[in-house]
C-alpha positions as CSV (number, residue, x, y, z in Angstrom):
1,X,-14.1,-24.1,-7.2
2,X,-16.3,-21.6,-5.3
3,X,-14.8,-19.5,-2.6
4,X,-16.5,-18.4,0.6
5,X,-17.0,-14.9,-0.8
6,X,-19.0,-16.3,-3.7
7,X,-21.7,-17.3,-1.2
8,X,-22.0,-13.8,0.3
9,X,-24.7,-11.3,-0.6
10,X,-23.8,-8.0,-2.3
11,X,-24.3,-6.2,1.0
12,X,-22.0,-8.7,2.9
13,X,-19.3,-8.3,0.2
14,X,-19.5,-4.6,0.4
15,X,-19.2,-4.7,4.1
16,X,-16.1,-6.9,3.8
17,X,-14.5,-4.6,1.2
18,X,-15.2,-1.6,3.4
19,X,-13.7,-3.3,6.4
20,X,-10.5,-4.2,4.4
21,X,-10.3,-0.6,3.3
22,X,-10.6,0.6,6.9
23,X,-7.8,-1.7,8.0
24,X,-5.6,-0.5,5.2
25,X,-6.2,3.2,5.9
26,X,-5.8,2.7,9.6
27,X,-2.4,1.0,9.1
28,X,-1.3,4.0,7.0
29,X,-2.5,6.5,9.7
30,X,-0.8,4.5,12.4
31,X,2.5,4.5,10.5
32,X,2.2,8.3,10.0
33,X,1.1,9.4,13.5
34,X,1.6,6.5,15.9
35,X,-1.0,4.8,18.0
36,X,-1.8,7.6,20.5
37,X,-2.2,10.3,17.9
38,X,-4.4,8.2,15.6
39,X,-8.1,8.8,15.9
40,X,-11.1,6.8,14.6
41,X,-12.5,10.1,13.2
42,X,-9.5,10.7,11.0
43,X,-9.5,7.1,9.7
44,X,-13.2,7.4,8.9
45,X,-12.6,10.7,7.1
46,X,-9.8,9.2,4.9
47,X,-12.0,6.2,4.1
48,X,-14.8,8.5,3.2
49,X,-17.4,7.2,5.7
50,X,-19.1,8.7,8.7
51,X,-17.5,8.4,12.1
52,X,-20.4,6.4,13.3
53,X,-20.0,3.9,10.4
54,X,-16.5,2.9,11.5
55,X,-17.9,1.9,14.9
56,X,-20.3,-0.6,13.2
57,X,-17.1,-2.5,12.1
58,X,-14.8,-1.9,15.1
59,X,-16.1,-0.9,18.6
60,X,-12.9,0.9,19.5
61,X,-9.4,1.9,18.3
62,X,-8.0,-1.0,20.4
63,X,-10.2,-3.5,18.5
64,X,-9.2,-2.0,15.2
65,X,-5.5,-2.3,16.0
66,X,-6.0,-5.8,17.3
67,X,-7.6,-6.7,14.0
68,X,-4.7,-5.3,12.1
69,X,-2.3,-7.3,14.3
70,X,-4.3,-10.5,13.9
71,X,-4.5,-10.1,10.1
72,X,-0.8,-9.4,9.7
73,X,0.2,-12.4,11.9
74,X,-2.0,-14.7,9.8
75,X,-0.3,-13.4,6.7
76,X,3.1,-13.9,8.4
77,X,2.3,-17.5,9.2
78,X,1.0,-18.1,5.7
79,X,4.3,-16.7,4.3
80,X,6.2,-19.2,6.5
81,X,4.2,-22.1,5.2
82,X,4.8,-21.0,1.6
83,X,8.6,-20.9,2.3
84,X,8.5,-24.3,4.0
85,X,6.6,-25.8,1.0
86,X,9.0,-24.4,-1.6
87,X,10.7,-27.7,-2.3
88,X,14.2,-26.3,-1.6
89,X,16.8,-28.0,0.6
90,X,16.3,-27.7,4.4
91,X,19.3,-25.4,4.6
92,X,18.0,-23.1,1.8
93,X,14.6,-23.0,3.4
94,X,16.0,-22.2,6.8
95,X,18.2,-19.4,5.4
96,X,15.1,-18.0,3.5
97,X,13.1,-18.3,6.7
98,X,15.6,-16.3,8.7
99,X,15.6,-13.5,6.1
100,X,11.8,-13.6,6.0
101,X,11.7,-13.3,9.8
102,X,14.0,-10.2,9.6
103,X,12.0,-8.5,6.8
104,X,8.7,-9.3,8.5
105,X,9.5,-8.6,12.1
106,X,11.7,-5.6,11.7
107,X,9.8,-3.6,9.1
108,X,8.6,-0.2,10.2
109,X,5.0,-1.3,10.3
110,X,5.7,-4.4,12.3
111,X,7.7,-2.4,14.9
112,X,4.8,0.1,15.1
113,X,2.3,-2.6,15.7
114,X,4.5,-4.3,18.2
115,X,5.1,-1.0,20.1
116,X,1.3,-0.7,20.6
117,X,1.1,-4.2,22.1
118,X,1.4,-2.9,25.6
119,X,-2.0,-2.3,27.1
120,X,-3.9,-5.0,28.9
121,X,-7.0,-4.4,26.9
122,X,-5.1,-4.6,23.6
123,X,-3.4,-7.8,24.6
124,X,-6.8,-9.3,25.6
125,X,-8.4,-8.3,22.3
126,X,-5.5,-9.7,20.2
127,X,-5.6,-13.0,22.1
128,X,-9.4,-13.3,21.6
129,X,-9.0,-12.6,17.8
130,X,-6.0,-14.7,17.0
131,X,-5.0,-16.7,20.0
132,X,-2.2,-15.5,22.2
133,X,1.1,-14.3,20.9
134,X,2.7,-17.2,22.8
135,X,0.6,-19.6,20.8
136,X,1.7,-18.0,17.6
137,X,5.3,-18.4,18.5
138,X,4.7,-22.0,19.6
139,X,3.3,-22.6,16.1
140,X,6.4,-21.1,14.5
141,X,8.8,-23.0,16.8
142,X,7.0,-26.2,15.8
143,X,7.4,-25.5,12.1
144,X,11.1,-24.7,12.5
145,X,11.7,-27.8,14.6
146,X,10.2,-29.9,11.9
147,X,12.5,-28.3,9.3
148,X,15.5,-28.9,11.5
149,X,14.6,-32.6,11.9
150,X,14.2,-32.8,8.2
151,X,17.7,-31.3,7.7
152,X,19.2,-33.8,10.1
153,X,17.7,-36.7,8.3
154,X,19.0,-35.3,5.0
155,X,22.5,-34.9,6.6
156,X,22.5,-31.1,6.2
157,X,22.3,-30.3,9.9
158,X,24.4,-31.8,12.7
159,X,22.9,-34.7,14.6
160,X,25.2,-34.2,17.6
161,X,23.5,-30.9,18.5
162,X,19.9,-31.0,19.9
163,X,17.0,-29.6,17.9
164,X,16.2,-27.5,21.0
165,X,19.6,-25.9,21.0
166,X,19.4,-25.1,17.3
167,X,15.9,-23.5,17.8
168,X,17.3,-21.4,20.7
169,X,20.1,-20.2,18.4
170,X,17.7,-19.3,15.6
171,X,15.3,-17.5,17.9
172,X,18.3,-15.6,19.3
173,X,19.1,-14.4,15.8
174,X,15.6,-13.0,15.2
175,X,15.2,-11.7,18.7
176,X,14.6,-7.9,18.8
177,X,17.1,-7.7,21.7
178,X,19.9,-8.4,19.2
179,X,19.1,-5.4,17.2
180,X,17.8,-3.0,19.8
181,X,20.6,-3.3,22.5
182,X,23.7,-4.2,20.5
183,X,26.0,-1.2,19.8
184,X,26.4,-1.8,16.1
185,X,27.9,1.6,15.2
186,X,27.2,4.0,12.3
187,X,28.9,1.9,9.7
188,X,27.2,-1.4,10.7
189,X,23.5,-1.7,10.1
190,X,21.0,-4.1,11.6
191,X,20.6,-5.8,8.3
192,X,24.4,-6.4,8.0
193,X,24.4,-7.8,11.6
194,X,21.6,-10.1,10.7
195,X,23.4,-11.4,7.6
196,X,26.6,-12.0,9.6
197,X,24.6,-13.9,12.3
198,X,23.2,-16.1,9.6
199,X,26.7,-16.8,8.3
200,X,27.8,-17.7,11.9
201,X,24.7,-19.9,12.1
202,X,25.7,-22.0,9.1
203,X,29.5,-21.7,9.1
204,X,30.4,-21.2,12.8
205,X,33.0,-18.9,14.3
206,X,36.1,-21.0,13.6
207,X,38.2,-19.9,10.6
208,X,38.0,-22.4,7.7
209,X,41.8,-22.8,7.8
210,X,41.5,-24.1,11.4
211,X,38.8,-26.7,10.7
């Protein structure tokens, strides 16, 4: 089966490869220096191209960051689809999904990209490239709702609790507010908190002896 890239000319393939390299290097520089101290000139230097060349791919630093954000969000959604199609039980898939959310949304790079998502221009650029962030979350919620309904049919999830309530609980577990504003102490990491919240999600707060 022929891929889309097989129909490209050599020049077009070289341009795509250079653009991928620019995005990769830009993400490294952003991680090292942060958004405001990152310059297009330094990215071009590390890639090994002239400063003017980088602007033939991206008109501004904002557009470059927006492209990284859009690319990573597409990969994130693809990862969700892969988990949902794994063939495991609904419970196993939901638990894997919660861990995937944590690893994806709370990695250092994800936090860095999220922290840059503040300016009006950057929000507009990201929306134009990949739809709004709200649309992305609507897509994720729809996928999670479908998984919950599947689990209810299979008898793995409770039918006396609405799907909406379950989704609210799940989104609360992966919400940045849980990890940024809870005083977890020096001996209790965000990862440990995440795992205990998953345990509460599936096992509840009542002691097994009292059930």
